[in-house]
N, C-alpha and C positions, 0 to 999 in steps of 0.2 A: 419457537425458541430463538431464532436470530434476531427477532424483532425486541425480544424482551433484553437480549444481551447488548443489542444497538443501543436501546434505552438506557441501559446501565452504563455503557461506555460514554455516552453523551453527558449523563449526569455527573458521572466521576470527572470527565474533563472539565465541566463547568465548575464542579466544586474545587478542583485544584487550581484552575485558573483564577477563581476569586478568593482563594485561601491568602491569608496575610503572612507572606513570606518575606525574610529579611535578606534573602540572597536568591540569586538565580540568574535568568537571562532570557533574551528573546532573539528569535533568528528567523531567516529566510531560507526556506528549503525548495531545491530543485531536484526532480528525479525522473528518471526513465527506466523502461524495462520491457518485459513481455511477459504474457499470460496466456494460458489455454483457454479456449472457448469451444462451443460445440455448434455445429452447423448441421441441422436435421434434414433428412430427406426420405422420400416414401417410394415403395416399389408399387406398381400397378395393383397388386394385390392387397395393398394396405401395410405390408411390412415395413417397419421403421428401421433407417439406418442412421448412423451418426458419424460425422467427420470431426475429429478433434483436431483443431487448427491451433497455431501459435501466433497471436497478433501482439503488436506493440502497444505500449501505453506510456503517456507522460503525466508529470505532476508538477504542481506549483503551490507553495503554501508557506505558512508560518509555523513556528513552534515556540513553546514556552518551557524553559528549563526550571527546575526546582532544586536548590541546593547550592552551597558554596563551591566556588570554582576549584576550591583544594580538595573537595570531596572525590573520592573514587566512585560513589554511587550517586547519580542524579535522577530526579524524576523527569519525564518528558510528557508533553501533550502536543500533539501535532495535528493541525488542522490543514487540509489541503484540497485543491480542486484537480481530480485525476480525469484524463481523457483517454478512453479506450477506442482503438480502432476496431470497427466491426468485423464480424466474420465474412468470409467470401463464399462463392459458389462452391458447395462441396465437391470432393473428389470421389467419383464412384467407380473408378477404374478397377478398384479391388473387388468389386462385387461380381456376382455370377453373370456371365454374358446371357444375352437373349431377353433381358428384362428392361423395361423403361423405368425411368425414376423422375419424380416430380419433387420440387422445393420452393420455399418462399423466394421472392425476389431480393436475395441477400445483397446483390450489387446496388440496390437502391438505398441501403442503410447509411446513416450518417455515424460519425464518431459519437461515442456517449460519453456525456459528462457526468462526473460523479463526486458528490462531497464526501470526503473521507476524514474520519476522526480516528486517531490513534493514541493510546496512553500506554505508558510502561516506564522502563527504567534504562539508563545507560550505566554499564557496570565497567569499570576500570580493570584492565587485566593486568598490564605492567606498563611502566613508564611513569612519568612526572605529569600530573594533571595539570600543572601549571607551564608546562613546556609541550611535550609530545607523549601522548599516552594512546596505547592500544585498547580498544574497547569492544564490549559486546552490548548489543542493544536488544531487549525483549519487548516488543510492542504488540498490543492486542487492540483491536478496534472494529470498524465497520465502514463500509460504503454505505453510508447512512442516508444519504440524499440522492435520489435518482428520479428522472422524469417519468420513467417507465415501470416504476415500482418493483425494481429488481435488487433492492438492497441485499447485502451480503456481509458475512462475517470475514474478518481479515487478521490473519496471524503473520507477523513479519519479524522473525528473528534476523539479526544481522551481525556481522563483524566488520570492524572498522578502526579509524584512528581519529584523533583530535590534535590540533597543533594551535598553540597561541601566537597569533601574529603580533599582538600588542597587549598591554596590561589588561584591556578589556575586550579585545578583539579575538574570536576564536573561528578557525575554519574546521569542519568536521566532514568526513566522508565514510561511506559503509557500503558494503555488498549484502544484499538481503535476499533471503528466501522467502516468497510470498505464497500464501496458502489461503485462497478464497473458499468460502462455502455458501453455496445456496443450492439445495436439493442434491448437488453433487460437488466434489471437490474440484477446484481448478488451480493449477499450480503454476508458478512462475518464479522469476527473479527481476531484481531491480538494483540500480545504483543511485545513490542519493548523496547530494552535497548540500551542506549547510554553512552559513555564514552567520555568526552569532555574536551578539553584544551581551557580556557578561556585566550584570548590575553590581554585584558585591565587589 
């Protein structure tokens, strides 16, 4: 199911990006946050355990905005490269004493690079879109490109604000709740800052 939705998100993003729009903008996005991940380990009798860890991630990319800068609702297509820090050696201190545990060599893992596509909308809540406005973003997408074939769905609602620095230059920032899904849910959060050039 996640592969089908990933394909839908990519096709939608490409369709929006190629649409003939009379207004909109382009921007550079920087982000950082943390996400949960799982380190598995095994008892000598084969019983599996899971250590849920919180690891940092960083992202850099670009975005396309659709809609007039005066509009309270704008479409967003965001493409970025995200880097996840890998899980570490699992903590087995909470397990029953008297057992031995084995696990993969997590310490040898390298950071994971992921191509991410998000599409959605920016909703103005209050304020002036041509000056300072408080907004809510609703973005849905996918970690669609991975080297280890671990693609995932990504839901990213956020709250934030936009501010016009000049007639065509805007800065935006938001705090997001990140929900990934691949066989299990992996939750986290991130902060994102965008510098946008508005074409209209």
